NUMI-354913 format. One record per atom (N, C-alpha, C): x, y, z; atom name; residue number from 1; residue in one letter. Coordinates in nm, 4 decimals. Example, Ala and Ser with C-alpha at 12.3 -4.5 7.8 and 13.67 -1.06 7.14 Angstrom:
% NUMI-354913
((1.3190 -0.5690 0.7800) "N" 1 "A") ((1.2300 -0.4500 0.7800) "CA" 1 "A") ((1.3200 -0.3300 0.7800) "C" 1 "A") ((1.2850 -0.2250 0.7080) "N" 2 "S") ((1.3670 -0.1060 0.7140) "CA" 2 "S") ((1.2900 0.0030 0.7870) "C" 2 "S") 
This chain:
% NUMI-354913
((0.8958 -1.7904 -1.9525) "N" 1 "M") ((0.7842 -1.7325 -1.8795) "CA" 1 "M") ((0.6569 -1.7533 -1.9625) "C" 1 "M") ((0.5539 -1.8134 -1.9029) "N" 2 "S") ((0.4293 -1.8364 -1.9744) "CA" 2 "S") ((0.3566 -1.7047 -1.9977) "C" 2 "S") ((0.2599 -1.7080 -2.0896) "N" 3 "D") ((0.1818 -1.5870 -2.1178) "CA" 3 "D") ((0.1100 -1.5371 -1.9935) "C" 3 "D") ((0.0540 -1.6317 -1.9132) "N" 4 "D") ((-0.0168 -1.5929 -1.7919) "CA" 4 "D") ((0.0776 -1.5250 -1.6926) "C" 4 "D") ((0.1974 -1.5810 -1.6765) "N" 5 "T") ((0.2963 -1.5221 -1.5864) "CA" 5 "T") ((0.3390 -1.3848 -1.6359) "C" 5 "T") ((0.3596 -1.3727 -1.7662) "N" 6 "A") ((0.3976 -1.2429 -1.8237) "CA" 6 "A") ((0.2857 -1.1412 -1.8042) "C" 6 "A") ((0.1595 -1.1843 -1.8200) "N" 7 "D") ((0.0457 -1.0951 -1.7985) "CA" 7 "D") ((0.0377 -1.0491 -1.6527) "C" 7 "D") ((0.0581 -1.1426 -1.5607) "N" 8 "R") ((0.0556 -1.1089 -1.4180) "CA" 8 "R") ((0.1642 -1.0065 -1.3874) "C" 8 "R") ((0.2837 -1.0312 -1.4370) "N" 9 "R") ((0.3963 -0.9406 -1.4122) "CA" 9 "R") ((0.3657 -0.8026 -1.4709) "C" 9 "R") ((0.3127 -0.7981 -1.5929) "N" 10 "A") ((0.2809 -0.6699 -1.6574) "CA" 10 "A") ((0.1745 -0.5951 -1.5776) "C" 10 "A") ((0.0703 -0.6665 -1.5324) "N" 11 "R") ((-0.0339 -0.6030 -1.4499) "CA" 11 "R") ((0.0252 -0.5506 -1.3197) "C" 11 "R") ((0.1114 -0.6303 -1.2572) "N" 12 "G") ((0.1736 -0.5910 -1.1311) "CA" 12 "G") ((0.2606 -0.4676 -1.1458) "C" 12 "G") ((0.3416 -0.4652 -1.2504) "N" 13 "L") ((0.4286 -0.3498 -1.2729) "CA" 13 "L") ((0.3474 -0.2249 -1.3063) "C" 13 "L") ((0.2389 -0.2427 -1.3799) "N" 14 "E") ((0.1512 -0.1291 -1.4124) "CA" 14 "E") ((0.0852 -0.0731 -1.2865) "C" 14 "E") ((0.0392 -0.1626 -1.1983) "N" 15 "R") ((-0.0242 -0.1180 -1.0737) "CA" 15 "R") ((0.0770 -0.0432 -0.9871) "C" 15 "R") ((0.1984 -0.0960 -0.9766) "N" 16 "L") ((0.3027 -0.0274 -0.8996) "CA" 16 "L") ((0.3313 0.1106 -0.9571) "C" 16 "L") ((0.3352 0.1201 -1.0890) "N" 17 "K") ((0.3593 0.2487 -1.1540) "CA" 17 "K") ((0.2470 0.3470 -1.1194) "C" 17 "K") ((0.1223 0.2983 -1.1236) "N" 18 "E") ((0.0068 0.3821 -1.0896) "CA" 18 "E") ((0.0184 0.4365 -0.9472) "C" 18 "E") ((0.0738 0.3565 -0.8573) "N" 19 "L") ((0.0866 0.3955 -0.7171) "CA" 19 "L") ((0.2177 0.4684 -0.6894) "C" 19 "L") ((0.2839 0.5144 -0.7946) "N" 20 "G") ((0.4090 0.5878 -0.7772) "CA" 20 "G") ((0.5217 0.4996 -0.7262) "C" 20 "G") ((0.5161 0.3708 -0.7606) "N" 21 "D") ((0.6129 0.2710 -0.7141) "CA" 21 "D") ((0.6141 0.2541 -0.5625) "C" 21 "D") ((0.5053 0.2942 -0.4980) "N" 22 "H") ((0.4895 0.2690 -0.3549) "CA" 22 "H") ((0.3863 0.1596 -0.3426) "C" 22 "H") ((0.4037 0.0633 -0.2634) "N" 23 "P") ((0.5092 0.0437 -0.1665) "CA" 23 "P") ((0.6291 -0.0325 -0.2215) "C" 23 "P") ((0.6367 -0.0514 -0.3507) "N" 24 "G") ((0.7464 -0.1274 -0.4097) "CA" 24 "G") ((0.8598 -0.0404 -0.4545) "C" 24 "G") ((0.8826 -0.0372 -0.5819) "N" 25 "G") ((0.9956 0.0368 -0.6357) "CA" 25 "G") ((1.1138 -0.0551 -0.6550) "C" 25 "G") ((1.1958 -0.0181 -0.7507) "N" 26 "E") ((1.3115 -0.1010 -0.7869) "CA" 26 "E") ((1.4001 -0.1351 -0.6674) "C" 26 "E") ((1.4394 -0.0338 -0.5904) "N" 27 "S") ((1.5329 -0.0602 -0.4803) "CA" 27 "S") ((1.4691 -0.1491 -0.3739) "C" 27 "S") ((1.3399 -0.1280 -0.3480) "N" 28 "F") ((1.2699 -0.2112 -0.2510) "CA" 28 "F") ((1.2666 -0.3560 -0.2980) "C" 28 "F") ((1.2305 -0.3765 -0.4242) "N" 29 "L") ((1.2218 -0.5127 -0.4767) "CA" 29 "L") ((1.3589 -0.5801 -0.4783) "C" 29 "L") ((1.4639 -0.5038 -0.5069) "N" 30 "E") ((1.5992 -0.5598 -0.5022) "CA" 30 "E") ((1.6345 -0.6032 -0.3599) "C" 30 "E") ((1.5983 -0.5230 -0.2610) "N" 31 "R") ((1.6265 -0.5590 -0.1210) "CA" 31 "R") ((1.5485 -0.6825 -0.0789) "C" 31 "R") ((1.4273 -0.6973 -0.1303) "N" 32 "M") ((1.3456 -0.8128 -0.0937) "CA" 32 "M") ((1.4008 -0.9414 -0.1547) "C" 32 "M") ((1.4612 -0.9297 -0.2719) "N" 33 "D") ((1.5205 -1.0440 -0.3420) "CA" 33 "D") ((1.4138 -1.1497 -0.3718) "C" 33 "D") ((1.4572 -1.2583 -0.4277) "N" 34 "E") ((1.3659 -1.3664 -0.4646) "CA" 34 "E") ((1.3481 -1.4633 -0.3483) "C" 34 "E") ((1.2336 -1.5184 -0.3325) "N" 35 "P") ((1.1163 -1.5123 -0.4187) "CA" 35 "P") ((1.0202 -1.3981 -0.3838) "C" 35 "P") ((1.0479 -1.3234 -0.2734) "N" 36 "M") ((0.9541 -1.2212 -0.2277) "CA" 36 "M") ((0.9243 -1.1169 -0.3347) "C" 36 "M") ((1.0251 -1.0711 -0.4083) "N" 37 "A") ((1.0026 -0.9678 -0.5106) "CA" 37 "A") ((0.9035 -1.0165 -0.6159) "C" 37 "A") ((0.9181 -1.1399 -0.6586) "N" 38 "T") ((0.8262 -1.1950 -0.7585) "CA" 38 "T") ((0.6867 -1.2113 -0.7000) "C" 38 "T") ((0.6773 -1.2576 -0.5776) "N" 39 "W") ((0.5457 -1.2714 -0.5137) "CA" 39 "W") ((0.4751 -1.1371 -0.5062) "C" 39 "W") ((0.5493 -1.0344 -0.4661) "N" 40 "L") ((0.4892 -0.9012 -0.4544) "CA" 40 "L") ((0.4388 -0.8489 -0.5888) "C" 40 "L") ((0.5229 -0.8560 -0.6909) "N" 41 "V") ((0.4837 -0.8022 -0.8216) "CA" 41 "V") ((0.3751 -0.8874 -0.8855) "C" 41 "V") ((0.3987 -1.0170 -0.8953) "N" 42 "D") ((0.3067 -1.1036 -0.9692) "CA" 42 "D") ((0.1773 -1.1323 -0.8940) "C" 42 "D") ((0.1878 -1.1713 -0.7685) "N" 43 "W") ((0.0688 -1.2121 -0.6954) "CA" 43 "W") ((-0.0025 -1.0928 -0.6329) "C" 43 "W") ((0.0694 -1.0166 -0.5467) "N" 44 "V") ((0.0031 -0.9078 -0.4743) "CA" 44 "V") ((-0.0491 -0.8019 -0.5707) "C" 44 "V") ((0.0396 -0.7507 -0.6577) "N" 45 "F") ((-0.0021 -0.6407 -0.7461) "CA" 45 "F") ((-0.0604 -0.6901 -0.8784) "C" 45 "F") ((-0.0120 -0.8029 -0.9298) "N" 46 "G") ((-0.0604 -0.8534 -1.0581) "CA" 46 "G") ((-0.1918 -0.9283 -1.0500) "C" 46 "G") ((-0.2172 -0.9922 -0.9355) "N" 47 "D") ((-0.3421 -1.0669 -0.9179) "CA" 47 "D") ((-0.4390 -0.9954 -0.8238) "C" 47 "D") ((-0.3984 -0.9775 -0.6988) "N" 48 "V") ((-0.4900 -0.9243 -0.5979) "CA" 48 "V") ((-0.5276 -0.7787 -0.6278) "C" 48 "V") ((-0.4292 -0.6928 -0.6497) "N" 49 "H") ((-0.4586 -0.5512 -0.6765) "CA" 49 "H") ((-0.5288 -0.5296 -0.8103) "C" 49 "H") ((-0.5152 -0.6230 -0.9018) "N" 50 "A") ((-0.5734 -0.6070 -1.0354) "CA" 50 "A") ((-0.7163 -0.6604 -1.0451) "C" 50 "A") ((-0.7686 -0.7121 -0.9357) "N" 51 "R") ((-0.9055 -0.7628 -0.9392) "CA" 51 "R") ((-1.0036 -0.6480 -0.9661) "C" 51 "R") ((-1.1184 -0.6798 -1.0271) "N" 52 "P") ((-1.2170 -0.5750 -1.0566) "CA" 52 "P") ((-1.2966 -0.5362 -0.9306) "C" 52 "P") ((-1.3778 -0.4366 -0.9437) "N" 53 "N") ((-1.4788 -0.3933 -0.8460) "CA" 53 "N") ((-1.4335 -0.2903 -0.7434) "C" 53 "N") ((-1.3063 -0.2845 -0.7087) "N" 54 "L") ((-1.2583 -0.1802 -0.6177) "CA" 54 "L") ((-1.1604 -0.0914 -0.6923) "C" 54 "L") ((-1.1680 0.0377 -0.6650) "N" 55 "S") ((-1.0722 0.1306 -0.7244) "CA" 55 "S") ((-0.9394 0.1211 -0.6493) "C" 55 "S") ((-0.8350 0.1754 -0.7076) "N" 56 "A") ((-0.7053 0.1795 -0.6399) "CA" 56 "A") ((-0.7185 0.2561 -0.5081) "C" 56 "A") ((-0.7971 0.3627 -0.5086) "N" 57 "R") ((-0.8196 0.4423 -0.3872) "CA" 57 "R") ((-0.8813 0.3571 -0.2777) "C" 57 "R") ((-0.9875 0.2839 -0.3117) "N" 58 "E") ((-1.0541 0.1991 -0.2124) "CA" 58 "E") ((-0.9597 0.0915 -0.1599) "C" 58 "E") ((-0.8865 0.0276 -0.2503) "N" 59 "R") ((-0.7920 -0.0766 -0.2079) "CA" 59 "R") ((-0.6881 -0.0222 -0.1113) "C" 59 "R") ((-0.6293 0.0901 -0.1463) "N" 60 "E") ((-0.5230 0.1463 -0.0630) "CA" 60 "E") ((-0.5756 0.1913 0.0728) "C" 60 "E") ((-0.6968 0.2468 0.0787) "N" 61 "L") ((-0.7544 0.2851 0.2077) "CA" 61 "L") ((-0.7816 0.1618 0.2946) "C" 61 "L") ((-0.8265 0.0542 0.2324) "N" 62 "I") ((-0.8480 -0.0709 0.3061) "CA" 62 "I") ((-0.7149 -0.1231 0.3595) "C" 62 "I") ((-0.6130 -0.1232 0.2745) "N" 63 "I") ((-0.4810 -0.1712 0.3154) "CA" 63 "I") ((-0.4270 -0.0863 0.4297) "C" 63 "I") ((-0.4412 0.0450 0.4193) "N" 64 "L") ((-0.3948 0.1339 0.5257) "CA" 64 "L") ((-0.4658 0.1017 0.6574) "C" 64 "L") ((-0.5963 0.0809 0.6513) "N" 65 "A") ((-0.6716 0.0485 0.7726) "CA" 65 "A") ((-0.6246 -0.0841 0.8322) "C" 65 "A") ((-0.6010 -0.1821 0.7475) "N" 66 "L") ((-0.5544 -0.3115 0.7977) "CA" 66 "L") ((-0.4155 -0.3019 0.8584) "C" 66 "L") ((-0.3259 -0.2303 0.7934) "N" 67 "L") ((-0.1909 -0.2143 0.8471) "CA" 67 "L") ((-0.1925 -0.1381 0.9787) "C" 67 "L") ((-0.2806 -0.0384 0.9889) "N" 68 "T") ((-0.2953 0.0349 1.1142) "CA" 68 "T") ((-0.3390 -0.0612 1.2242) "C" 68 "T") ((-0.4345 -0.1458 1.1930) "N" 69 "G") ((-0.4852 -0.2419 1.2904) "CA" 69 "G") ((-0.3836 -0.3466 1.3311) "C" 69 "G") ((-0.2989 -0.3856 1.2386) "N" 70 "L") ((-0.1964 -0.4848 1.2711) "CA" 70 "L") ((-0.0949 -0.4303 1.3704) "C" 70 "L") ((-0.0642 -0.3024 1.3582) "N" 71 "G") ((0.0384 -0.2434 1.4424) "CA" 71 "G") ((0.1772 -0.2895 1.3995) "C" 71 "G") ((0.2791 -0.2241 1.4493) "N" 72 "S") ((0.4191 -0.2578 1.4181) "CA" 72 "S") ((0.4450 -0.2630 1.2682) "C" 72 "S") ((0.3744 -0.1813 1.1925) "N" 73 "S") ((0.3860 -0.1805 1.0463) "CA" 73 "S") ((0.4155 -0.0413 0.9929) "C" 73 "S") ((0.4872 0.0405 1.0704) "N" 74 "D") ((0.5092 0.1792 1.0305) "CA" 74 "D") ((0.5709 0.1952 0.8920) "C" 74 "D") ((0.6716 0.1152 0.8533) "N" 75 "P") ((0.7262 0.1323 0.7173) "CA" 75 "P") ((0.6226 0.1040 0.6082) "C" 75 "P") ((0.5370 0.0041 0.6324) "N" 76 "Q") ((0.4333 -0.0281 0.5350) "CA" 76 "Q") ((0.3235 0.0775 0.5352) "C" 76 "Q") ((0.2896 0.1291 0.6526) "N" 77 "V") ((0.1924 0.2386 0.6608) "CA" 77 "V") ((0.2438 0.3579 0.5808) "C" 77 "V") ((0.3704 0.3926 0.5992) "N" 78 "A") ((0.4293 0.5049 0.5257) "CA" 78 "A") ((0.4254 0.4811 0.3755) "C" 78 "A") ((0.4585 0.3615 0.3321) "N" 79 "A") ((0.4589 0.3308 0.1890) "CA" 79 "A") ((0.3186 0.3426 0.1298) "C" 79 "A") ((0.2174 0.2971 0.2038) "N" 80 "H") ((0.0815 0.3038 0.1501) "CA" 80 "H") ((0.0247 0.4453 0.1590) "C" 80 "H") ((0.0716 0.5257 0.2533) "N" 81 "I") ((0.0353 0.6678 0.2534) "CA" 81 "I") ((0.0904 0.7327 0.1270) "C" 81 "I") ((0.2134 0.7024 0.0930) "N" 82 "E") ((0.2725 0.7566 -0.0297) "CA" 82 "E") ((0.1982 0.7065 -0.1536) "C" 82 "E") ((0.1559 0.5815 -0.1523) "N" 83 "A") ((0.0778 0.5288 -0.2644) "CA" 83 "A") ((-0.0546 0.6035 -0.2776) "C" 83 "A") ((-0.1197 0.6307 -0.1663) "N" 84 "L") ((-0.2448 0.7071 -0.1692) "CA" 84 "L") ((-0.2226 0.8472 -0.2247) "C" 84 "L") ((-0.1157 0.9102 -0.1827) "N" 85 "R") ((-0.0852 1.0439 -0.2360) "CA" 85 "R") ((-0.0555 1.0385 -0.3854) "C" 85 "R") ((0.0072 0.9314 -0.4299) "N" 86 "A") ((0.0401 0.9179 -0.5727) "CA" 86 "A") ((-0.0858 0.9114 -0.6583) "C" 86 "A") ((-0.1965 0.8654 -0.5991) "N" 87 "I") ((-0.3224 0.8605 -0.6739) "CA" 87 "I") ((-0.4157 0.9738 -0.6299) "C" 87 "I") ((-0.3549 1.0798 -0.5754) "N" 88 "D") ((-0.4240 1.2048 -0.5426) "CA" 88 "D") ((-0.5312 1.1945 -0.4347) "C" 88 "D") ((-0.5095 1.1078 -0.3371) "N" 89 "V") ((-0.5997 1.1028 -0.2218) "CA" 89 "V") ((-0.5491 1.2063 -0.1221) "C" 89 "V") ((-0.6348 1.3003 -0.0822) "N" 90 "P") ((-0.5892 1.4057 0.0088) "CA" 90 "P") ((-0.5586 1.3517 0.1491) "C" 90 "P") ((-0.4666 1.4191 0.2170) "N" 91 "D") ((-0.4294 1.3779 0.3521) "CA" 91 "D") ((-0.5495 1.3743 0.4456) "C" 91 "D") ((-0.6463 1.4604 0.4232) "N" 92 "S") ((-0.7647 1.4602 0.5105) "CA" 92 "S") ((-0.8409 1.3275 0.4996) "C" 92 "S") ((-0.8468 1.2685 0.3804) "N" 93 "D") ((-0.9124 1.1379 0.3639) "CA" 93 "D") ((-0.8282 1.0261 0.4249) "C" 93 "D") ((-0.6971 1.0376 0.4118) "N" 94 "I") ((-0.6066 0.9386 0.4715) "CA" 94 "I") ((-0.6208 0.9421 0.6233) "C" 94 "I") ((-0.6215 1.0635 0.6793) "N" 95 "E") ((-0.6386 1.0784 0.8238) "CA" 95 "E") ((-0.7713 1.0189 0.8689) "C" 95 "E") ((-0.8773 1.0449 0.7944) "N" 96 "E") ((-1.0089 0.9927 0.8320) "CA" 96 "E") ((-1.0102 0.8403 0.8325) "C" 96 "E") ((-0.9446 0.7785 0.7345) "N" 97 "A") ((-0.9372 0.6323 0.7311) "CA" 97 "A") ((-0.8665 0.5791 0.8554) "C" 97 "A") ((-0.7597 0.6460 0.8953) "N" 98 "I") ((-0.6873 0.6048 1.0161) "CA" 98 "I") ((-0.7760 0.6228 1.1396) "C" 98 "I") ((-0.8434 0.7374 1.1497) "N" 99 "L") ((-0.9295 0.7636 1.2655) "CA" 99 "L") ((-1.0415 0.6602 1.2782) "C" 99 "L") ((-1.0914 0.6127 1.1645) "N" 100 "Q") ((-1.1993 0.5137 1.1670) "CA" 100 "Q") ((-1.1545 0.3807 1.2268) "C" 100 "Q") ((-1.0243 0.3558 1.2302) "N" 101 "T") ((-0.9746 0.2296 1.2865) "CA" 101 "T") ((-0.9716 0.2315 1.4392) "C" 101 "T") ((-0.9665 0.3496 1.5001) "N" 102 "A") ((-0.9444 0.3608 1.6447) "CA" 102 "A") ((-1.0413 0.2780 1.7298) "C" 102 "A") ((-1.1732 0.2834 1.7048) "N" 103 "P") ((-1.2631 0.2069 1.7904) "CA" 103 "P") ((-1.2469 0.0549 1.7766) "C" 103 "P") ((-1.1921 0.0107 1.6656) "N" 104 "Y") ((-1.1849 -0.1324 1.6373) "CA" 104 "Y") ((-1.0478 -0.1922 1.6651) "C" 104 "Y") ((-0.9434 -0.1109 1.6511) "N" 105 "T") ((-0.8084 -0.1632 1.6680) "CA" 105 "T") ((-0.7374 -0.1045 1.7889) "C" 105 "T") ((-0.7913 0.0034 1.8422) "N" 106 "G") ((-0.7331 0.0656 1.9599) "CA" 106 "G") ((-0.6694 0.1999 1.9289) "C" 106 "G") ((-0.6788 0.2877 2.0255) "N" 107 "I") ((-0.6241 0.4224 2.0132) "CA" 107 "I") ((-0.4732 0.4202 1.9869) "C" 107 "I") ((-0.3936 0.3394 2.0583) "N" 108 "P") ((-0.2492 0.3431 2.0351) "CA" 108 "P") ((-0.2093 0.3121 1.8904) "C" 108 "P") ((-0.2756 0.2185 1.8293) "N" 109 "R") ((-0.2411 0.1856 1.6897) "CA" 109 "R") ((-0.2797 0.2981 1.5952) "C" 109 "R") ((-0.3938 0.3595 1.6194) "N" 110 "A") ((-0.4336 0.4739 1.5367) "CA" 110 "A") ((-0.3366 0.5903 1.5569) "C" 110 "A") ((-0.2952 0.6134 1.6809) "N" 111 "I") ((-0.1985 0.7199 1.7084) "CA" 111 "I") ((-0.0683 0.6936 1.6334) "C" 111 "I") ((-0.0212 0.5693 1.6355) "N" 112 "N") ((0.1027 0.5367 1.5647) "CA" 112 "N") ((0.0906 0.5661 1.4162) "C" 112 "N") ((-0.0214 0.5303 1.3559) "N" 113 "A") ((-0.0405 0.5566 1.2127) "CA" 113 "A") ((-0.0505 0.7066 1.1860) "C" 113 "A") ((-0.1161 0.7803 1.2758) "N" 114 "L") ((-0.1233 0.9262 1.2596) "CA" 114 "L") ((0.0157 0.9895 1.2697) "C" 114 "L") ((0.0993 0.9354 1.3578) "N" 115 "K") ((0.2377 0.9850 1.3674) "CA" 115 "K") ((0.3107 0.9646 1.2355) "C" 115 "K") ((0.2890 0.8492 1.1736) "N" 116 "V") ((0.3518 0.8235 1.0428) "CA" 116 "V") ((0.3005 0.9247 0.9412) "C" 116 "V") ((0.1701 0.9475 0.9387) "N" 117 "L") ((0.1124 1.0453 0.8461) "CA" 117 "L") ((0.1728 1.1829 0.8705) "C" 117 "L") ((0.1826 1.2243 0.9944) "N" 118 "R") ((0.2383 1.3563 1.0263) "CA" 118 "R") ((0.3853 1.3652 0.9848) "C" 118 "R") ((0.4611 1.2591 1.0060) "N" 119 "T") ((0.6016 1.2571 0.9645) "CA" 119 "T") ((0.6110 1.2696 0.8129) "C" 119 "T") ((0.5253 1.1958 0.7430) "N" 120 "E") ((0.5243 1.2007 0.5959) "CA" 120 "E") ((0.4811 1.3384 0.5459) "C" 120 "E") ((0.3938 1.4070 0.6200) "N" 121 "Q") ((0.3511 1.5414 0.5811) "CA" 121 "Q") ((0.4664 1.6387 0.5913) "C" 121 "Q") ((0.5563 1.6157 0.6861) "N" 122 "G") ((0.6692 1.7051 0.7064) "CA" 122 "G") ((0.7802 1.6906 0.6041) "C" 122 "G") ((0.7723 1.5879 0.5223) "N" 123 "R") ((0.8787 1.5652 0.4213) "CA" 123 "R") ((0.8661 1.6575 0.3059) "C" 123 "R") 
């Protein structure tokens, strides 16, 4: 493993740890297997998430909004809600981010994401 690859992996694992291992985590990465697990840790979390200028909070709220807009992403929405909670973002801010998507992505998609948030609140 080159130094750059090792650095990417270390950054990725650190970012996942910061987010409470959401949306990753050992069992998730094992289920994804290779090459997806490496792509997620090294590229998504080690490169993209580690870029400067946005906080983890800002990144996760953007990701949540995008996943809400995509629709059919309830497991990923749930994982990123948990990641937001791991970095102490209150549910009221998470809800507001979801509500802001409604005019642009449609009421049904926002409702689906709110259902995920409500389910996660009940846990």
